[in-house]
N, C-alpha and C positions, 0 to 999 in steps of 0.2 A: 199669748204667753206660751213659750216652748215648754215641753214636759220636763219635769224634774224627777230623777230617779234617786230614791233614798233606800237605805236599809230599813227593814221592818222587823223588829224583834219584839216578842212578848216581854212582859216585865220579868225581872230576875227570878221571882218566886215561881211564876208559871213555867218559865223556861227550865228551871232546875227540876221541877216535877215531871215535865214532859221528857227531858233528857234521861231521867232515871227510868221512866217507863220504857223508853226506846232501847236503852242499854239492856234491860231485862228481856224485852221481847226479841231483839235482834241477836241476842246471845244463844237463843234456843236453836236446836238442830233444824227445826222446821218453822221458821219465823213467820211464814205467811206472805201475802202479796206486798206488804209494806217493804219487805226486804228487796224488792225489785228497784226501789227508788232511794232507799236510805241504807247506809252502811255504818259500821262502827270503825272509826280510825283509832288505832292503838299506837301511841308514840310516847317518847320521853321528852320532857321539857328541855329546851336547848341549854338553858343556864342552870336550872335546878336539878335536872335528871329525874324529876318527878314523873311518874307514869300517868298518862291521860288516856281516857277512853271517851271519844266524842262522837255522838251520832251526827251524821251529815248526809245531805242529799248528794247523790252521784249522778253524773250526766255524761253521755257520750258526745264528743266533738270530733268528728272524723274518726281517726283511729286512736284518739286519746280518751281516757276516762278522767274526768275532772270533778272537783268539788268546788261549788260556787259559794264563797263565804266573804264576810267582812269582819269576822270575829278575830280577836287578838291572837288566838292560838295559831293562826296562819303563819305568823312570823317564825315559828319553829321550823318551817320548811324553806326558809330563804337559803338558797345555796344547796338545797336537797337534804333529806334525812331519811333514814331507814325506819320502818315501822311495820305494822300489820294492818290488814283490812279484813273485817268480818262482813261478808256480803252474801246474801242468799243462803245463809246457814253455814258458810264455809269461811274459815280463817286462813289467810295466806300472807306470806311475807311480801312486802311491797316497798317501793321507794316513793316518797312524796317530794314534790318540788313546787315552790311558790313561783308562778309565772311572773316575770318582771316586765314583760312587754305590755305597755299600756294599751296599744291598739289591738294586739292579739286578744287581750282580756276583754276589751270593749266589744270586739267583733264576736267573741264567744258568748258574751251575755246577750247581745242582740240576736244571735242565732237561736239561743235557747229561749229567749223571750218570744220570738216569733213561732218557734216550734210548739211551745206549750200553750199558746193561746190564752184562754180564760184562766188556766191554772198557773200561768207564768209567775205571777207575783208571789203566790203561795209557795210554789216549787223553788223559787230562787231567793226567797226571803227579802223581797223588795216591795216597795210601794211606788207607784208612778202617779205624780200629781200633774194635772194639766189636761187639756181637752183633746190633744192629739197623741197618737202612739209615739213612744220615744224612738229616736234614730241613733245612728252610730255616735254622733257628737254628744248626745245626751248620756249615753253609756260611758263614753270617754270621760266626760265630766264627773260621773259617779265613781269611776275607777280612780281618777286623780284626786278627788276631793272628799269622797265619802267612803273610801276604803274597800270598795268592791274588788274582790280578787278571785283568781282561779288557782287551785292547787291541782297539779297533775299527779295522777296515781299511776305508777309503773310497776310491772312485775319485777320482782327481785331476780337477780341473775344477770344476764347480758343487758347492759344499760342501753344498747342500741336496738334491742328487740321491741317492736311495737306491741302494745298491750292487747292484741287481737282477742285473746281468750277472756280478758276482762271486759272488753267492749262488745264482743260479738252478740250477746243476748240482752243488751240494755234495751228495755222497752220504754216507750214514751207515750203512754196513753194520755189523751187530753182529759 
């Protein structure tokens, strides 16, 4: 049986409590080591204009900073949207874009899965079922049918400027 990659989310009550604690912690000027891996995304709902503050894991892929998610809020970034990112105690203006390329997204998930090793499932919010490690086709399937997505985070200003200052110090301890 080939591996199956699925989203792994805590139940709604546990997630709401964890999100509230993360928002409080990551809003501090010195949030501690958790702020190396998790950031707060500040944005407005695409249709409602309602403000959102969402804690999410951030990951470097080449010179890109991305958020790996399958949550519904990702659709706010289809076609791009302005917002802010609180990361490592600093809040800055950024642009968010939901990546629409299935293979690029699948390759990104595979790279992150291999990079994080034993911590991959927890860091990426996924579970892998099966006896063998997942490959590119398994992640493509998850992107196409289970909603796994990548949201690119770019510095505000010049849209062609790579986010070197955002990505430069991203640490990936196993």
